[in-house]
C-alpha positions in Angstrom: 165.5 127.9 55.1 165.0 130.9 52.5 161.9 132.1 51.8 161.3 135.0 49.0 158.4 136.3 47.1 158.4 136.9 43.2 156.1 139.0 41.7 155.2 138.0 37.7 153.3 139.9 35.6 150.0 138.1 34.5 150.5 138.8 31.2 153.8 137.0 31.5 151.8 134.0 32.7 149.5 134.3 29.9 151.7 134.4 27.2 154.0 131.6 28.4 151.1 129.2 29.0 149.3 129.8 25.8 152.3 128.0 24.1 153.3 124.8 25.8 155.1 123.4 23.5 157.3 126.6 23.2 157.3 126.8 26.6 159.2 123.6 27.0 161.7 124.2 24.9 162.9 126.8 27.2 163.4 124.2 29.9 164.3 120.5 30.8 162.4 118.8 33.0 163.1 115.8 34.4 162.3 113.5 37.7 164.6 113.7 40.5 165.1 110.5 42.5 166.7 110.2 46.0 167.2 107.0 47.6 165.6 105.5 45.1 162.5 107.3 45.8 160.9 110.3 43.5 161.6 113.5 45.2 160.7 116.5 43.0 161.4 117.6 39.8 164.8 118.9 38.9 165.0 121.9 36.1 167.8 122.5 34.1 168.5 124.3 30.7 166.8 127.6 31.4 167.0 129.8 28.7 167.9 133.2 29.5 164.9 135.5 29.5 162.8 132.8 29.6 159.3 132.3 31.8 161.6 129.9 33.9 164.2 132.5 34.9 161.7 135.3 35.3 159.9 133.0 38.3 163.5 132.7 39.8 164.2 129.0 39.4 167.8 128.3 38.4 169.9 125.4 36.8 170.3 122.7 39.2 166.7 123.6 40.9 164.9 120.8 42.3 161.2 121.5 43.0 159.9 119.1 45.5 156.4 121.1 46.5 153.8 123.2 45.0 151.4 125.2 47.8 152.5 122.4 50.4 151.7 119.3 47.8 154.6 116.7 47.0 155.7 116.3 43.4 156.3 112.8 42.2 156.0 113.0 38.6 155.4 115.7 35.4 151.8 115.1 36.0 152.0 116.8 39.0 153.0 119.9 37.4 149.6 120.2 35.7 148.4 121.1 39.1 151.4 124.5 39.2 150.2 125.1 35.6 146.0 125.2 36.7 147.4 127.4 39.6 149.8 129.7 37.6 146.4 130.2 35.3 143.9 130.7 38.0 145.9 134.0 39.3 146.0 132.2 42.8 148.8 132.6 45.2 151.6 129.9 44.3 154.1 128.8 46.6 157.0 126.7 45.2 159.4 124.8 47.6 162.7 123.5 46.2 166.0 122.3 46.9 168.8 124.7 45.5 172.4 123.1 45.9 171.0 121.3 49.3 169.4 124.4 50.5 165.3 124.4 51.0 164.0 127.6 49.7 160.3 128.6 49.3 159.6 130.9 46.2 156.1 132.7 46.8 154.7 133.9 43.6 151.7 136.8 43.2 150.4 137.7 40.0 149.8 141.6 39.1 
């Protein structure tokens, strides 16, 4: 399992979160299932230069946890949204091509 830290500019977070509709045109997010059970959200069609690419996410990643809490539905992304907005540190656990990785975000 790999782990890395990504520093994100607060201004990028605020600009991205100020227009959720625009933000959602920069990526495709859909529920991911494993053995018939919800197993996170699959990310694809990430636009180059988008907020999602700045976060270090790649097409095909499956976001499984935010700060240790499992993601089972798109509603769980609202928790991530709130944490990004509050500027606290956020850790995403992802499955990238079958390998577990953790991306820790720091805001400045």
